[in-house]
Every structure is written in structure tokens, then in C-alpha cells.
ZADO-1210 file (C-alpha; in nm, 4 decimals, padded with zeros to 6 digits):
<atoms>
<atom x="12.0344" y="10.7402" z="11.4257" code="UNK" pos="1"/>
<atom x="11.8487" y="10.4128" z="11.3611" code="UNK" pos="2"/>
<atom x="11.7289" y="10.3729" z="10.9977" code="UNK" pos="3"/>
<atom x="11.3555" y="10.4265" z="10.9737" code="UNK" pos="4"/>
<atom x="11.0479" y="10.4311" z="10.7495" code="UNK" pos="5"/>
<atom x="10.7656" y="10.6831" z="10.7103" code="UNK" pos="6"/>
<atom x="10.4332" y="10.5615" z="10.5730" code="UNK" pos="7"/>
<atom x="10.2178" y="10.8386" z="10.4260" code="UNK" pos="8"/>
<atom x="09.8667" y="10.7144" z="10.3633" code="UNK" pos="9"/>
<atom x="09.5220" y="10.6058" z="10.4648" code="UNK" pos="10"/>
<atom x="09.3680" y="10.4904" z="10.7902" code="UNK" pos="11"/>
<atom x="09.0304" y="10.3131" z="10.7687" code="UNK" pos="12"/>
<atom x="08.8125" y="10.1124" z="11.0013" code="UNK" pos="13"/>
<atom x="08.7268" y="09.7854" z="10.8210" code="UNK" pos="14"/>
<atom x="08.3714" y="09.6481" z="10.8373" code="UNK" pos="15"/>
<atom x="08.4150" y="09.2841" z="10.7320" code="UNK" pos="16"/>
<atom x="08.1316" y="09.0534" z="10.6229" code="UNK" pos="17"/>
<atom x="08.1935" y="08.6806" z="10.5730" code="UNK" pos="18"/>
<atom x="07.9895" y="08.5013" z="10.3008" code="UNK" pos="19"/>
<atom x="07.9905" y="08.1601" z="10.1349" code="UNK" pos="20"/>
<atom x="08.0614" y="08.3167" z="09.7953" code="UNK" pos="21"/>
<atom x="08.0933" y="08.6717" z="09.6665" code="UNK" pos="22"/>
<atom x="07.7624" y="08.8140" z="09.5376" code="UNK" pos="23"/>
<atom x="07.6983" y="08.8620" z="09.1678" code="UNK" pos="24"/>
<atom x="07.5458" y="09.1817" z="09.0302" code="UNK" pos="25"/>
<atom x="07.1991" y="09.2360" z="09.1741" code="UNK" pos="26"/>
<atom x="07.2213" y="08.9317" z="09.4021" code="UNK" pos="27"/>
<atom x="07.1319" y="08.9322" z="09.7722" code="UNK" pos="28"/>
<atom x="07.3095" y="08.6810" z="09.9960" code="UNK" pos="29"/>
<atom x="07.2875" y="08.5856" z="10.3610" code="UNK" pos="30"/>
<atom x="07.6133" y="08.6530" z="10.5470" code="UNK" pos="31"/>
<atom x="07.7934" y="08.4160" z="10.7830" code="UNK" pos="32"/>
<atom x="07.9299" y="08.6780" z="11.0200" code="UNK" pos="33"/>
<atom x="08.0540" y="09.0348" z="11.0613" code="UNK" pos="34"/>
<atom x="08.3411" y="09.2030" z="11.2421" code="UNK" pos="35"/>
<atom x="08.5173" y="09.5395" z="11.2703" code="UNK" pos="36"/>
<atom x="08.8922" y="09.5881" z="11.2720" code="UNK" pos="37"/>
<atom x="09.1532" y="09.8589" z="11.2027" code="UNK" pos="38"/>
<atom x="09.2630" y="09.8833" z="10.8389" code="UNK" pos="39"/>
<atom x="09.3440" y="10.1143" z="10.5493" code="UNK" pos="40"/>
<atom x="09.6321" y="10.0468" z="10.3127" code="UNK" pos="41"/>
<atom x="09.8580" y="10.3030" z="10.4768" code="UNK" pos="42"/>
<atom x="09.7877" y="10.1920" z="10.8327" code="UNK" pos="43"/>
<atom x="09.8100" y="09.8241" z="10.7346" code="UNK" pos="44"/>
<atom x="10.1526" y="09.8774" z="10.5827" code="UNK" pos="45"/>
<atom x="10.2658" y="10.0756" z="10.8844" code="UNK" pos="46"/>
<atom x="10.1544" y="09.7996" z="11.1209" code="UNK" pos="47"/>
<atom x="10.3128" y="09.5344" z="10.8966" code="UNK" pos="48"/>
<atom x="10.6466" y="09.7180" z="10.9112" code="UNK" pos="49"/>
<atom x="10.6212" y="09.7790" z="11.2861" code="UNK" pos="50"/>
<atom x="10.5413" y="09.4159" z="11.3649" code="UNK" pos="51"/>
<atom x="10.8560" y="09.3185" z="11.1758" code="UNK" pos="52"/>
<atom x="11.0587" y="09.5263" z="11.4234" code="UNK" pos="53"/>
<atom x="11.1463" y="09.8088" z="11.1834" code="UNK" pos="54"/>
<atom x="11.1390" y="10.1671" z="11.3100" code="UNK" pos="55"/>
<atom x="10.8333" y="10.3274" z="11.1458" code="UNK" pos="56"/>
<atom x="10.6233" y="10.6435" z="11.1709" code="UNK" pos="57"/>
<atom x="10.2980" y="10.7324" z="10.9977" code="UNK" pos="58"/>
<atom x="10.1592" y="11.0517" z="10.8472" code="UNK" pos="59"/>
<atom x="09.7832" y="11.0566" z="10.7881" code="UNK" pos="60"/>
<atom x="09.4449" y="11.1888" z="10.9041" code="UNK" pos="61"/>
<atom x="09.1596" y="11.0499" z="11.1104" code="UNK" pos="62"/>
<atom x="08.8342" y="11.1912" z="11.2451" code="UNK" pos="63"/>
<atom x="08.7530" y="11.2621" z="11.6088" code="UNK" pos="64"/>
<atom x="08.5439" y="10.9471" z="11.6558" code="UNK" pos="65"/>
<atom x="08.5719" y="10.5992" z="11.8135" code="UNK" pos="66"/>
<atom x="08.7076" y="10.4507" z="11.4900" code="UNK" pos="67"/>
<atom x="09.0085" y="10.6838" z="11.5172" code="UNK" pos="68"/>
<atom x="09.0842" y="10.5628" z="11.8688" code="UNK" pos="69"/>
<atom x="09.0761" y="10.2011" z="11.7502" code="UNK" pos="70"/>
<atom x="09.3165" y="10.2766" z="11.4661" code="UNK" pos="71"/>
<atom x="09.5611" y="10.4691" z="11.6827" code="UNK" pos="72"/>
<atom x="09.5662" y="10.1925" z="11.9426" code="UNK" pos="73"/>
<atom x="09.6419" y="09.9255" z="11.6829" code="UNK" pos="74"/>
<atom x="09.9263" y="10.1294" z="11.5324" code="UNK" pos="75"/>
<atom x="10.0805" y="10.2016" z="11.8705" code="UNK" pos="76"/>
<atom x="10.0598" y="09.8383" z="11.9785" code="UNK" pos="77"/>
<atom x="10.2589" y="09.7474" z="11.6646" code="UNK" pos="78"/>
<atom x="10.5276" y="10.0009" z="11.7545" code="UNK" pos="79"/>
<atom x="10.4271" y="10.2673" z="11.5006" code="UNK" pos="80"/>
<atom x="10.5054" y="10.6291" z="11.5950" code="UNK" pos="81"/>
<atom x="10.1680" y="10.8071" z="11.5618" code="UNK" pos="82"/>
<atom x="10.2718" y="11.1611" z="11.6565" code="UNK" pos="83"/>
<atom x="10.2444" y="11.2734" z="11.2902" code="UNK" pos="84"/>
<atom x="09.8810" y="11.1618" z="11.2477" code="UNK" pos="85"/>
<atom x="09.6446" y="11.4609" z="11.2385" code="UNK" pos="86"/>
<atom x="09.2740" y="11.5031" z="11.3146" code="UNK" pos="87"/>
<atom x="09.0180" y="11.6140" z="11.0551" code="UNK" pos="88"/>
<atom x="08.6642" y="11.7494" z="11.0866" code="UNK" pos="89"/>
<atom x="08.5561" y="11.4684" z="10.8540" code="UNK" pos="90"/>
<atom x="08.4920" y="11.1189" z="10.9935" code="UNK" pos="91"/>
<atom x="08.7567" y="10.8480" z="10.9922" code="UNK" pos="92"/>
<atom x="08.7692" y="10.6494" z="10.6673" code="UNK" pos="93"/>
<atom x="08.5695" y="10.3277" z="10.6391" code="UNK" pos="94"/>
<atom x="08.6216" y="10.0157" z="10.4257" code="UNK" pos="95"/>
<atom x="08.3470" y="09.7608" z="10.3655" code="UNK" pos="96"/>
<atom x="08.5039" y="09.4203" z="10.2973" code="UNK" pos="97"/>
<atom x="08.3182" y="09.1100" z="10.1774" code="UNK" pos="98"/>
<atom x="08.5166" y="08.7853" z="10.2128" code="UNK" pos="99"/>
<atom x="08.4124" y="08.4405" z="10.0815" code="UNK" pos="100"/>
<atom x="08.5009" y="08.0905" z="10.2021" code="UNK" pos="101"/>
<atom x="08.7956" y="08.0709" z="09.9590" code="UNK" pos="102"/>
<atom x="08.9479" y="08.3920" z="10.0971" code="UNK" pos="103"/>
<atom x="08.8671" y="08.6133" z="09.7969" code="UNK" pos="104"/>
<atom x="08.7289" y="08.9591" z="09.8685" code="UNK" pos="105"/>
<atom x="08.5524" y="09.2697" z="09.7408" code="UNK" pos="106"/>
<atom x="08.6327" y="09.6054" z="09.9060" code="UNK" pos="107"/>
<atom x="08.4546" y="09.9429" z="09.8936" code="UNK" pos="108"/>
<atom x="08.6274" y="10.2384" z="10.0638" code="UNK" pos="109"/>
<atom x="08.4661" y="10.5580" z="10.1974" code="UNK" pos="110"/>
<atom x="08.7713" y="10.7910" z="10.2252" code="UNK" pos="111"/>
<atom x="08.6487" y="11.0355" z="10.4907" code="UNK" pos="112"/>
<atom x="08.9406" y="11.2111" z="10.6616" code="UNK" pos="113"/>
<atom x="09.1928" y="11.0490" z="10.4282" code="UNK" pos="114"/>
<atom x="09.0894" y="11.2865" z="10.1488" code="UNK" pos="115"/>
<atom x="09.1699" y="11.5818" z="10.3728" code="UNK" pos="116"/>
<atom x="09.5446" y="11.5058" z="10.3759" code="UNK" pos="117"/>
<atom x="09.7053" y="11.7950" z="10.1860" code="UNK" pos="118"/>
<atom x="10.0538" y="11.8982" z="10.0713" code="UNK" pos="119"/>
<atom x="10.0426" y="12.1604" z="10.3475" code="UNK" pos="120"/>
<atom x="09.9921" y="11.8804" z="10.5998" code="UNK" pos="121"/>
<atom x="10.2999" y="11.7055" z="10.4606" code="UNK" pos="122"/>
<atom x="10.4982" y="12.0267" z="10.5044" code="UNK" pos="123"/>
<atom x="10.3799" y="12.0503" z="10.8640" code="UNK" pos="124"/>
<atom x="10.5179" y="11.7006" z="10.9310" code="UNK" pos="125"/>
<atom x="10.8288" y="11.7397" z="10.7149" code="UNK" pos="126"/>
<atom x="11.0619" y="11.6506" z="11.0021" code="UNK" pos="127"/>
<atom x="10.9403" y="11.2903" z="10.9913" code="UNK" pos="128"/>
<atom x="11.0478" y="11.2583" z="10.6270" code="UNK" pos="129"/>
<atom x="11.3763" y="11.4381" z="10.6894" code="UNK" pos="130"/>
<atom x="11.4732" y="11.1811" z="10.9547" code="UNK" pos="131"/>
<atom x="11.3758" y="10.8629" z="10.7686" code="UNK" pos="132"/>
<atom x="11.5433" y="10.6452" z="10.5045" code="UNK" pos="133"/>
<atom x="11.2372" y="10.5093" z="10.3164" code="UNK" pos="134"/>
<atom x="10.9036" y="10.6763" z="10.2347" code="UNK" pos="135"/>
<atom x="10.6048" y="10.4524" z="10.1514" code="UNK" pos="136"/>
<atom x="10.2819" y="10.5683" z="09.9840" code="UNK" pos="137"/>
<atom x="09.9589" y="10.4292" z="09.8353" code="UNK" pos="138"/>
<atom x="09.6688" y="10.5909" z="09.6453" code="UNK" pos="139"/>
<atom x="09.3956" y="10.6165" z="09.9113" code="UNK" pos="140"/>
<atom x="09.4913" y="10.9806" z="09.9763" code="UNK" pos="141"/>
<atom x="09.4683" y="11.2677" z="09.7222" code="UNK" pos="142"/>
<atom x="09.6957" y="11.2231" z="09.4203" code="UNK" pos="143"/>
<atom x="09.8334" y="11.5770" z="09.4546" code="UNK" pos="144"/>
<atom x="09.9506" y="11.4861" z="09.8067" code="UNK" pos="145"/>
<atom x="10.1124" y="11.1657" z="09.6795" code="UNK" pos="146"/>
<atom x="10.2984" y="11.3599" z="09.4102" code="UNK" pos="147"/>
<atom x="10.4087" y="11.6322" z="09.6514" code="UNK" pos="148"/>
<atom x="10.5350" y="11.3785" z="09.9052" code="UNK" pos="149"/>
<atom x="10.7269" y="11.1777" z="09.6451" code="UNK" pos="150"/>
<atom x="10.8916" y="11.4930" z="09.5106" code="UNK" pos="151"/>
<atom x="10.9882" y="11.6086" z="09.8605" code="UNK" pos="152"/>
<atom x="11.1228" y="11.2650" z="09.9520" code="UNK" pos="153"/>
<atom x="11.3469" y="11.2520" z="09.6451" code="UNK" pos="154"/>
<atom x="11.4682" y="11.6085" z="09.7043" code="UNK" pos="155"/>
<atom x="11.5716" y="11.4897" z="10.0510" code="UNK" pos="156"/>
<atom x="11.7484" y="11.1833" z="09.9061" code="UNK" pos="157"/>
<atom x="11.5064" y="10.9192" z="10.0372" code="UNK" pos="158"/>
<atom x="11.4166" y="10.5814" z="09.8862" code="UNK" pos="159"/>
<atom x="11.0524" y="10.5860" z="09.7730" code="UNK" pos="160"/>
<atom x="10.8039" y="10.2996" z="09.7515" code="UNK" pos="161"/>
<atom x="10.4644" y="10.3453" z="09.5833" code="UNK" pos="162"/>
<atom x="10.1841" y="10.0892" z="09.6016" code="UNK" pos="163"/>
<atom x="09.9497" y="10.2128" z="09.3229" code="UNK" pos="164"/>
<atom x="09.6273" y="10.0955" z="09.4856" code="UNK" pos="165"/>
<atom x="09.3472" y="10.1561" z="09.4185" code="UNK" pos="166"/>
<atom x="09.4739" y="10.1541" z="09.0588" code="UNK" pos="167"/>
<atom x="09.4544" y="10.4763" z="08.8597" code="UNK" pos="168"/>
<atom x="09.6467" y="10.6424" z="08.5809" code="UNK" pos="169"/>
<atom x="09.9665" y="10.8063" z="08.7053" code="UNK" pos="170"/>
<atom x="10.1288" y="11.1039" z="08.5368" code="UNK" pos="171"/>
<atom x="10.4955" y="11.1013" z="08.4420" code="UNK" pos="172"/>
<atom x="10.5616" y="11.3673" z="08.7046" code="UNK" pos="173"/>
<atom x="10.4757" y="11.1181" z="08.9783" code="UNK" pos="174"/>
<atom x="10.6540" y="10.8201" z="08.8254" code="UNK" pos="175"/>
<atom x="10.9933" y="10.9854" z="08.7976" code="UNK" pos="176"/>
<atom x="11.0077" y="11.0147" z="09.1780" code="UNK" pos="177"/>
<atom x="10.9396" y="10.6428" z="09.2422" code="UNK" pos="178"/>
<atom x="11.2166" y="10.3963" z="09.3233" code="UNK" pos="179"/>
<atom x="11.0021" y="10.0846" z="09.3778" code="UNK" pos="180"/>
<atom x="10.6570" y="10.0617" z="09.2178" code="UNK" pos="181"/>
<atom x="10.4692" y="09.7627" z="09.3657" code="UNK" pos="182"/>
<atom x="10.1358" y="09.6864" z="09.1918" code="UNK" pos="183"/>
<atom x="09.9571" y="09.3551" z="09.1602" code="UNK" pos="184"/>
<atom x="09.9031" y="09.2214" z="08.8084" code="UNK" pos="185"/>
<atom x="09.5459" y="09.3580" z="08.7895" code="UNK" pos="186"/>
<atom x="09.6588" y="09.7055" z="08.8963" code="UNK" pos="187"/>
<atom x="09.9418" y="09.6998" z="08.6418" code="UNK" pos="188"/>
<atom x="09.6977" y="09.6037" z="08.3659" code="UNK" pos="189"/>
<atom x="09.4507" y="09.8753" z="08.4663" code="UNK" pos="190"/>
<atom x="09.7201" y="10.1434" z="08.4963" code="UNK" pos="191"/>
<atom x="09.8996" y="10.0595" z="08.1724" code="UNK" pos="192"/>
<atom x="09.5922" y="09.9903" z="07.9602" code="UNK" pos="193"/>
<atom x="09.7703" y="09.6801" z="07.8309" code="UNK" pos="194"/>
<atom x="09.6225" y="09.3299" z="07.8398" code="UNK" pos="195"/>
<atom x="09.8451" y="09.1058" z="08.0505" code="UNK" pos="196"/>
<atom x="09.8164" y="08.7375" z="07.9615" code="UNK" pos="197"/>
<atom x="10.1664" y="08.5993" z="08.0209" code="UNK" pos="198"/>
<atom x="10.5200" y="08.6826" z="08.1341" code="UNK" pos="199"/>
<atom x="10.5994" y="08.8619" z="07.8093" code="UNK" pos="200"/>
<atom x="10.3039" y="09.1018" z="07.8236" code="UNK" pos="201"/>
<atom x="10.3618" y="09.1601" z="08.1960" code="UNK" pos="202"/>
<atom x="10.7222" y="09.2602" z="08.1286" code="UNK" pos="203"/>
<atom x="10.6165" y="09.4851" z="07.8396" code="UNK" pos="204"/>
<atom x="10.3704" y="09.6678" z="08.0662" code="UNK" pos="205"/>
<atom x="10.6339" y="09.7022" z="08.3378" code="UNK" pos="206"/>
<atom x="10.8899" y="09.8446" z="08.0966" code="UNK" pos="207"/>
<atom x="10.6514" y="10.1295" z="08.0151" code="UNK" pos="208"/>
<atom x="10.7010" y="10.2481" z="08.3731" code="UNK" pos="209"/>
<atom x="11.0760" y="10.1914" z="08.3711" code="UNK" pos="210"/>
<atom x="11.0931" y="10.4191" z="08.0667" code="UNK" pos="211"/>
<atom x="10.9140" y="10.6908" z="08.2659" code="UNK" pos="212"/>
<atom x="11.1730" y="10.6960" z="08.5426" code="UNK" pos="213"/>
<atom x="11.0660" y="10.4233" z="08.7848" code="UNK" pos="214"/>
<atom x="11.3765" y="10.2462" z="08.9171" code="UNK" pos="215"/>
<atom x="11.2176" y="09.9004" z="08.9545" code="UNK" pos="216"/>
<atom x="10.8814" y="09.7230" z="08.9687" code="UNK" pos="217"/>
<atom x="10.7734" y="09.4323" z="09.1848" code="UNK" pos="218"/>
<atom x="10.4504" y="09.2881" z="09.0432" code="UNK" pos="219"/>
<atom x="10.2666" y="09.0615" z="09.2857" code="UNK" pos="220"/>
<atom x="10.0881" y="08.7667" z="09.1239" code="UNK" pos="221"/>
<atom x="09.8858" y="08.6139" z="09.4057" code="UNK" pos="222"/>
<atom x="09.9344" y="08.2387" z="09.4221" code="UNK" pos="223"/>
<atom x="10.1898" y="08.2584" z="09.1392" code="UNK" pos="224"/>
<atom x="10.4377" y="08.4629" z="09.3438" code="UNK" pos="225"/>
<atom x="10.5883" y="08.7871" z="09.2155" code="UNK" pos="226"/>
<atom x="10.8111" y="08.9283" z="08.9444" code="UNK" pos="227"/>
<atom x="11.0916" y="09.1821" z="08.9920" code="UNK" pos="228"/>
<atom x="11.1844" y="09.3952" z="08.6896" code="UNK" pos="229"/>
<atom x="11.4436" y="09.6699" z="08.6579" code="UNK" pos="230"/>
<atom x="11.6619" y="09.8000" z="08.3736" code="UNK" pos="231"/>
<atom x="11.9093" y="09.5141" z="08.4094" code="UNK" pos="232"/>
<atom x="11.7212" y="09.1997" z="08.5095" code="UNK" pos="233"/>
<atom x="11.3914" y="09.0152" z="08.5381" code="UNK" pos="234"/>
<atom x="11.3483" y="08.7708" z="08.8248" code="UNK" pos="235"/>
<atom x="11.0440" y="08.5637" z="08.9199" code="UNK" pos="236"/>
<atom x="10.9860" y="08.4323" z="09.2719" code="UNK" pos="237"/>
<atom x="10.7387" y="08.1444" z="09.3214" code="UNK" pos="238"/>
<atom x="10.4834" y="08.1875" z="09.5982" code="UNK" pos="239"/>
<atom x="10.5076" y="08.0135" z="09.9341" code="UNK" pos="240"/>
<atom x="10.2456" y="07.7367" z="09.9377" code="UNK" pos="241"/>
<atom x="09.9810" y="07.7783" z="10.2077" code="UNK" pos="242"/>
<atom x="09.6039" y="07.7266" z="10.2394" code="UNK" pos="243"/>
<atom x="09.4489" y="08.0738" z="10.2022" code="UNK" pos="244"/>
<atom x="09.1675" y="08.1713" z="10.4377" code="UNK" pos="245"/>
<atom x="09.1418" y="08.5455" z="10.3666" code="UNK" pos="246"/>
<atom x="09.3457" y="08.7520" z="10.1189" code="UNK" pos="247"/>
<atom x="09.2594" y="09.0822" z="10.2908" code="UNK" pos="248"/>
<atom x="09.5838" y="09.2774" z="10.3578" code="UNK" pos="249"/>
<atom x="09.7999" y="09.0240" z="10.1707" code="UNK" pos="250"/>
<atom x="09.9368" y="09.2982" z="09.9465" code="UNK" pos="251"/>
<atom x="09.9928" y="09.5288" z="10.2427" code="UNK" pos="252"/>
<atom x="10.1744" y="09.2495" z="10.4266" code="UNK" pos="253"/>
<atom x="10.3970" y="09.1912" z="10.1222" code="UNK" pos="254"/>
<atom x="10.4846" y="09.5589" z="10.0985" code="UNK" pos="255"/>
<atom x="10.5469" y="09.5833" z="10.4727" code="UNK" pos="256"/>
<atom x="10.7733" y="09.2801" z="10.4529" code="UNK" pos="257"/>
<atom x="10.9609" y="09.4165" z="10.1541" code="UNK" pos="258"/>
<atom x="11.0159" y="09.7573" z="10.3144" code="UNK" pos="259"/>
<atom x="11.1228" y="09.6111" z="10.6495" code="UNK" pos="260"/>
<atom x="11.3553" y="09.3709" z="10.4673" code="UNK" pos="261"/>
<atom x="11.5037" y="09.6382" z="10.2432" code="UNK" pos="262"/>
<atom x="11.5611" y="09.8663" z="10.5403" code="UNK" pos="263"/>
<atom x="11.7401" y="09.5825" z="10.7212" code="UNK" pos="264"/>
<atom x="11.9376" y="09.4224" z="10.4361" code="UNK" pos="265"/>
<atom x="11.9475" y="09.6763" z="10.1489" code="UNK" pos="266"/>
<atom x="11.9121" y="09.3711" z="09.9246" code="UNK" pos="267"/>
<atom x="11.6121" y="09.3215" z="09.6940" code="UNK" pos="268"/>
<atom x="11.6208" y="08.9400" z="09.6956" code="UNK" pos="269"/>
<atom x="11.6327" y="08.9139" z="10.0744" code="UNK" pos="270"/>
<atom x="11.3606" y="09.1785" z="10.1054" code="UNK" pos="271"/>
<atom x="11.1322" y="08.9897" z="09.8649" code="UNK" pos="272"/>
<atom x="11.1944" y="08.6665" z="10.0536" code="UNK" pos="273"/>
<atom x="11.0816" y="08.8327" z="10.3756" code="UNK" pos="274"/>
<atom x="10.7818" y="08.9890" z="10.1961" code="UNK" pos="275"/>
<atom x="10.6652" y="08.6537" z="10.0610" code="UNK" pos="276"/>
<atom x="10.6883" y="08.4855" z="10.3995" code="UNK" pos="277"/>
<atom x="10.4902" y="08.7677" z="10.5621" code="UNK" pos="278"/>
<atom x="10.2178" y="08.7569" z="10.2951" code="UNK" pos="279"/>
<atom x="10.1952" y="08.3766" z="10.3129" code="UNK" pos="280"/>
<atom x="10.1285" y="08.3915" z="10.6863" code="UNK" pos="281"/>
<atom x="09.8752" y="08.6729" z="10.6448" code="UNK" pos="282"/>
<atom x="09.6481" y="08.4843" z="10.4016" code="UNK" pos="283"/>
<atom x="09.6105" y="08.1959" z="10.6481" code="UNK" pos="284"/>
<atom x="09.4317" y="08.4301" z="10.8913" code="UNK" pos="285"/>
<atom x="09.1192" y="08.6438" z="10.8861" code="UNK" pos="286"/>
<atom x="09.1205" y="09.0221" z="10.9108" code="UNK" pos="287"/>
<atom x="09.3546" y="09.3020" z="10.8120" code="UNK" pos="288"/>
<atom x="09.5964" y="09.4225" z="11.0797" code="UNK" pos="289"/>
<atom x="09.5123" y="09.1296" z="11.3051" code="UNK" pos="290"/>
<atom x="09.6449" y="08.8919" z="11.0381" code="UNK" pos="291"/>
<atom x="09.9845" y="09.0592" z="10.9976" code="UNK" pos="292"/>
<atom x="10.2750" y="08.8514" z="11.1337" code="UNK" pos="293"/>
<atom x="10.5475" y="08.9398" z="11.3797" code="UNK" pos="294"/>
<atom x="10.9198" y="08.9126" z="11.3117" code="UNK" pos="295"/>
<atom x="10.9336" y="08.5958" z="11.5224" code="UNK" pos="296"/>
<atom x="10.6558" y="08.4329" z="11.3179" code="UNK" pos="297"/>
<atom x="10.8237" y="08.5152" z="10.9887" code="UNK" pos="298"/>
<atom x="11.1594" y="08.3903" z="11.1157" code="UNK" pos="299"/>
<atom x="10.9976" y="08.0599" z="11.2153" code="UNK" pos="300"/>
<atom x="10.8035" y="08.0216" z="10.8881" code="UNK" pos="301"/>
<atom x="11.0318" y="07.7633" z="10.7255" code="UNK" pos="302"/>
<atom x="11.0436" y="07.5643" z="11.0492" code="UNK" pos="303"/>
<atom x="10.6688" y="07.5065" z="11.0692" code="UNK" pos="304"/>
</atoms>
């Protein structure tokens, strides 16, 4: 059976507004433009993995509305198996994204159907997890469902990847079921309660999670690249230099690239290399899933 991935997570329709600069508190700005596109951290990561030609399924919930149809179509076009996505009485999740000229963004998420995904739903789709090699989760679904899924995945001998976004405190019970924890530096600071100012403080914050049972951390650092930390080594990887247009889905692209690479190579360094190329391409484009690169584009990255 071909090695595969299951993404358990959120599906949102993104409402994107372009502005010259992000608004300050209490400020009203005139926008440049607006668009809608499929998004959600879970769906983005599923599409990112599918576009990189890895075998991937998704478990999640949508409403019975036009936004759901848009999301399902985008996943299927990327090669994602959507048979494990369920329908809720609540509307499909929405994300309101404000993007400035420099590519920086603010995001507000209305969870909708995503908050209806329960441990019982995971049990009902257990066969997807039984058949896969890697299980990927984020924190846009209920925390009790994240914990239940991680525990089940480890009981079944799967490799687990957790993107702790949006950042929140995680109990030790969750952390001991995580193989790869992939936060950005701001999420790591928020989760750990430690001020991160340099490589030393970043490593100290990461080691808190290693001591709680996490196998390894990959901390993404935006334009500074990323840092891999496990019990035996610390390795930094400089970022690929590109002109950023929109950082929306950059983290999801990195995670999709890492998971697809790890599934293919079972080598952390090669997986991170693929992840960085994917993220570098993503930030040169606008949108979420529409900005995620194909395998052919990533393979040609160094040739451009």
C-alpha cells in the first residue's frame, strides 16, 4: 500500500482584503481590493501535500453551503481524498484576512463547523488513520479532538505532526503524543511564556517541549529560515531569498512541504529543504491555496 498522510483539521473560506498598510487600533482604511478563496489551516496543509504529489486524505467538517462546495472542489483538484469530510448543521468556517503591500497579514477566524469536529467523529473515520503513515493536526478544531486524535495515532504507531496554531497552552498529555511540533517563533513564545530574543532563548523554549515528550521541534522564523531541535542536535536553515508578496499560507506551505518530503525521504534535512522551497514560492503569490506550489514548481525552484 502506498504511504499516505491524513490531515485532521479546519476548512475555512478566506475573505481577503488588500490594503496599503495594516490598520492600527481604531483606524479606518480604504481597501485596494477583495477576493474569496478556499483556506483553513487544515485544508491548506492538505492541499499543499496533495500538490506535492503525496497521497493525502482529510478529516474535517463543513456546513451545507456554497463555501463548502468551493472548499471540497479545491481539495479534490489538488488530489486530496475528501471522503472523510463530514457535514455539520453549522455554517462552514470563515477567515477574514487583511494583507498589506509588504505581504504581512492579520487574520480573524470564525470557526463554524470546525468546532463541531468531535472525538466521536474521529472514531467514525478511524479507518483513514489506520491506513496512513503520518497524521497532521493544527489547533483550529477543538483541543479535546486534537488530543484524542494524537493519542489514537500513536496507539496505531503513526508519525504525528502538530502545528500549534493558533497558539495556545498545551497540556503535557497532548505533547507526549507529538513527534514533530512545528510552531513559528511567535507561537513558541506565546505557548512557552518565555521571551525569545535570540538563538539561545529560542532553544531554551524549545527544550521545555522536548522535556515533555515531543520528539523534535521545527521553529519557523520567517525571513530568517527555520531551526530544527531534537534531543541530539540543533540545526539552523537559512531562508530561501525571494521578494514576498503575501505571507498568507506560508506556514501551511512549509508544513505541507515538510510532511510530503518526510513521507518521501524519511529524512529531516531533505524534508526541510523541500518545505523551504515550497514556502518561498508561496510568499511570492497572493492567496492561500491558490499560492501553494506543485511538485514540478518546487523541483524547478533552483533553476529559476
